Residue frames as qw, qx, qy, qz and C-alpha x, y, z in Angstrom:
[[0.054, -0.219, -0.551, -0.803, 9.60, -3.06, 15.48],
 [0.310, 0.182, 0.457, -0.813, 6.43, -1.31, 16.40],
 [0.252, 0.394, 0.865, 0.181, 3.05, -2.63, 15.22],
 [0.144, 0.848, 0.372, -0.349, 1.83, 0.95, 14.83],
 [0.269, 0.918, -0.190, -0.222, 4.60, 2.43, 12.68],
 [0.823, -0.155, 0.379, 0.394, 7.44, 1.17, 10.51],
 [0.177, 0.767, -0.385, -0.481, 10.06, 2.70, 8.29],
 [0.878, 0.226, 0.413, 0.086, 10.60, 0.77, 5.08],
 [0.535, -0.133, 0.409, 0.727, 13.13, 1.06, 2.22],
 [0.170, 0.508, 0.554, 0.638, 10.50, 2.88, 0.17],
 [0.219, -0.572, -0.035, -0.790, 9.09, 5.15, 2.93],
 [0.040, -0.063, 0.782, -0.619, 6.99, 4.46, 5.93],
 [0.444, -0.463, -0.585, -0.496, 3.57, 3.48, 7.26],
 [0.080, -0.120, 0.587, -0.797, 1.63, 4.42, 10.37],
 [0.218, -0.439, -0.866, -0.098, -1.48, 2.69, 11.76],
 [0.223, -0.328, 0.040, -0.917, -4.26, 5.26, 12.43],
 [0.694, -0.168, 0.357, -0.602, -6.83, 2.74, 13.69],
 [0.270, 0.155, -0.943, -0.115, -7.04, -1.01, 14.00],
 [0.610, -0.075, 0.358, -0.703, -10.42, -2.58, 14.64],
 [0.604, 0.069, 0.790, -0.080, -12.30, -5.88, 14.17],
 [0.644, 0.510, 0.552, 0.142, -12.20, -6.64, 10.45],
 [0.408, 0.863, 0.088, 0.284, -10.36, -3.47, 9.38],
 [0.592, -0.435, 0.004, 0.678, -7.16, -1.40, 9.69],
 [0.287, 0.944, 0.122, 0.111, -6.47, 2.19, 8.57],
 [0.698, -0.281, 0.116, 0.649, -2.91, 3.31, 7.69],
 [0.228, 0.933, -0.146, -0.235, -1.15, 6.42, 6.45],
 [0.847, 0.034, 0.303, 0.435, 1.50, 5.39, 3.94],
 [0.080, 0.900, -0.248, -0.349, 4.31, 7.65, 2.68],
 [0.876, 0.194, 0.279, 0.342, 6.24, 6.67, -0.42],
 [0.283, -0.672, 0.234, 0.643, 9.42, 8.58, -1.25],
 [0.505, 0.721, -0.204, -0.428, 10.11, 9.98, -4.74],
 [0.431, 0.536, -0.703, -0.181, 11.27, 7.28, -7.25],
 [0.153, -0.173, 0.935, -0.268, 10.32, 4.37, -4.84],
 [0.716, -0.101, -0.359, -0.590, 7.63, 1.70, -5.00],
 [0.680, -0.301, 0.563, -0.360, 6.31, -1.04, -2.79],
 [0.222, -0.137, 0.939, 0.222, 6.62, -4.73, -3.69],
 [0.595, -0.008, -0.495, -0.633, 4.25, -6.30, -6.16],
 [0.105, -0.099, 0.876, -0.461, 2.12, -8.25, -3.74],
 [0.536, -0.355, -0.572, -0.510, -1.07, -10.08, -3.03],
 [0.297, -0.240, 0.625, -0.681, -3.13, -10.65, 0.15],
 [0.248, -0.190, -0.936, -0.163, -5.19, -13.77, 0.97],
 [0.214, -0.508, -0.767, 0.328, -7.29, -12.26, 3.71],
 [0.016, -0.698, -0.287, 0.656, -7.93, -8.58, 2.91],
 [0.421, 0.711, 0.346, 0.445, -8.89, -6.04, 0.32],
 [0.371, -0.353, -0.102, 0.853, -7.45, -2.53, 0.25],
 [0.202, 0.881, 0.385, 0.184, -8.94, 0.89, -0.55],
 [0.523, -0.123, 0.001, 0.843, -6.38, 3.68, -1.26],
 [0.093, 0.953, 0.285, 0.032, -7.19, 7.37, -1.01],
 [0.573, 0.279, -0.048, 0.769, -4.46, 9.73, -2.28],
 [0.288, -0.870, -0.306, 0.258, -3.95, 12.69, 0.11],
 [0.060, -0.886, 0.292, 0.355, -0.75, 14.23, -1.28],
 [0.213, -0.460, 0.736, 0.449, 1.27, 13.67, -4.41],
 [0.714, 0.328, -0.335, -0.520, 0.55, 11.46, -7.45],
 [0.651, -0.233, 0.714, -0.113, 0.14, 7.71, -7.03],
 [0.548, 0.361, -0.625, -0.424, 0.93, 5.24, -9.87],
 [0.642, -0.178, 0.641, -0.381, -0.91, 2.04, -9.04],
 [0.397, 0.219, -0.808, -0.377, -0.81, -1.31, -10.64],
 [0.623, -0.036, 0.613, -0.485, -3.78, -3.63, -9.86],
 [0.766, 0.204, 0.610, 0.018, -3.79, -6.97, -11.71],
 [0.563, 0.146, 0.505, 0.638, -1.75, -5.44, -14.52],
 [0.130, 0.835, 0.412, 0.341, -3.90, -2.34, -14.93],
 [0.399, -0.070, -0.218, 0.888, -2.02, 0.92, -14.35],
 [0.151, -0.864, -0.452, -0.161, -4.01, 3.70, -12.70],
 [0.326, 0.211, -0.207, 0.898, -2.60, 7.22, -11.99],
 [0.334, -0.775, -0.533, -0.060, -4.40, 8.93, -9.09],
 [0.158, 0.498, -0.177, 0.834, -4.17, 12.53, -7.76],
 [0.015, 0.023, 0.663, -0.748, -5.19, 13.84, -4.35],
 [0.572, 0.156, 0.267, -0.760, -8.82, 12.95, -3.54],
 [0.747, 0.236, -0.456, -0.423, -8.93, 10.02, -5.95],
 [0.709, -0.307, 0.570, -0.279, -9.30, 6.44, -4.83],
 [0.484, 0.353, -0.761, -0.249, -8.13, 2.99, -5.93],
 [0.848, -0.246, 0.272, -0.383, -9.70, -0.32, -4.95],
 [0.232, 0.438, -0.868, -0.025, -7.58, -3.46, -4.52],
 [0.872, -0.202, -0.158, -0.416, -9.69, -6.59, -4.34],
 [0.689, -0.455, 0.562, -0.054, -8.57, -9.47, -2.05],
 [0.841, 0.073, 0.494, 0.207, -6.10, -11.65, -4.03],
 [0.544, 0.831, 0.058, 0.099, -5.22, -9.05, -6.67],
 [0.715, -0.055, 0.015, 0.696, -1.60, -8.45, -7.53],
 [0.049, 0.965, 0.185, 0.179, -0.92, -4.82, -6.79],
 [0.634, -0.111, -0.100, 0.759, 1.81, -2.25, -6.35],
 [0.037, -0.970, -0.225, 0.086, 1.94, 1.32, -5.33],
 [0.658, 0.121, 0.095, 0.737, 4.66, 3.65, -6.89],
 [0.063, -0.919, -0.093, 0.377, 5.76, 7.18, -6.62],
 [0.690, 0.331, 0.306, 0.566, 7.20, 8.37, -9.97],
 [0.065, 0.919, 0.121, 0.368, 7.24, 12.07, -8.99],
 [0.412, 0.472, -0.371, 0.686, 9.56, 14.48, -7.12],
 [0.346, -0.451, 0.376, -0.732, 7.57, 14.90, -3.89],
 [0.161, -0.027, 0.931, -0.327, 6.53, 12.38, -1.24],
 [0.500, -0.246, -0.610, -0.562, 3.32, 10.48, -1.99],
 [0.208, -0.047, 0.758, -0.617, 0.88, 10.05, 0.95],
 [0.514, -0.222, -0.635, -0.533, -2.16, 7.76, 0.95],
 [0.564, -0.211, 0.565, -0.564, -4.68, 6.57, 3.46],
 [0.382, 0.112, -0.891, -0.218, -5.05, 2.77, 3.14],
 [0.673, -0.180, 0.364, -0.619, -8.22, 1.10, 4.48],
 [0.231, 0.173, -0.951, -0.112, -7.81, -2.65, 4.81],
 [0.736, -0.116, 0.186, -0.640, -10.91, -4.81, 5.17],
 [0.698, 0.157, -0.688, -0.125, -10.95, -8.53, 5.90],
 [0.862, -0.437, -0.246, -0.078, -10.98, -11.21, 8.53],
 [0.775, -0.390, 0.051, 0.495, -7.24, -10.77, 9.05],
 [0.306, 0.940, -0.024, 0.149, -5.10, -7.65, 8.58],
 [0.689, -0.598, 0.244, 0.329, -1.75, -8.72, 9.95],
 [0.116, 0.810, -0.456, -0.349, 1.53, -7.69, 8.27],
 [0.347, -0.277, 0.873, 0.200, 2.32, -11.39, 7.51],
 [0.620, 0.518, 0.582, -0.094, -0.51, -11.53, 5.02],
 [0.252, 0.818, -0.309, -0.414, 1.85, -10.31, 2.28],
 [0.843, 0.120, 0.444, 0.279, 2.86, -12.52, -0.60],
 [0.031, 0.791, -0.304, -0.530, 5.64, -10.59, -2.44],
 [0.850, 0.438, 0.280, 0.092, 5.81, -11.48, -6.10],
 [0.588, 0.492, -0.056, 0.639, 8.54, -8.87, -7.00],
 [0.445, -0.853, -0.130, 0.241, 10.53, -6.49, -4.79],
 [0.412, 0.822, -0.226, 0.323, 13.14, -3.80, -5.50],
 [0.216, -0.751, 0.510, -0.360, 14.78, -4.50, -2.16],
 [0.341, 0.290, -0.891, 0.073, 15.30, -8.29, -2.24],
 [0.394, -0.099, 0.666, -0.626, 12.31, -9.18, -0.05],
 [0.732, 0.132, -0.316, -0.588, 10.38, -11.29, -2.59],
 [0.730, -0.258, 0.584, -0.244, 9.45, -14.79, -1.41]]
């Protein structure tokens, strides 16, 4: 597995830049798919929709975002990104925190059997 790009059951992600205290990813979510409901201990996330329509859950609040709109996910918040539409969803995710590793994911619910 590459640290720069991974295919997932819901789509894929690709690291654009990784620096001290931050990471920037492009995330693609296929139609009808969603990421796990998860939390992070070490980072916050800022999502910018670049294509498609994002349905976002952040601590139980549902926000629907179109291209150019943003969603903030505070550190520790339970969150999930979903694509309930017929075309791929693409977002840019900016992670900020002391640690941005892939193992800082606590899955609360998962459509693909990956919940802890």
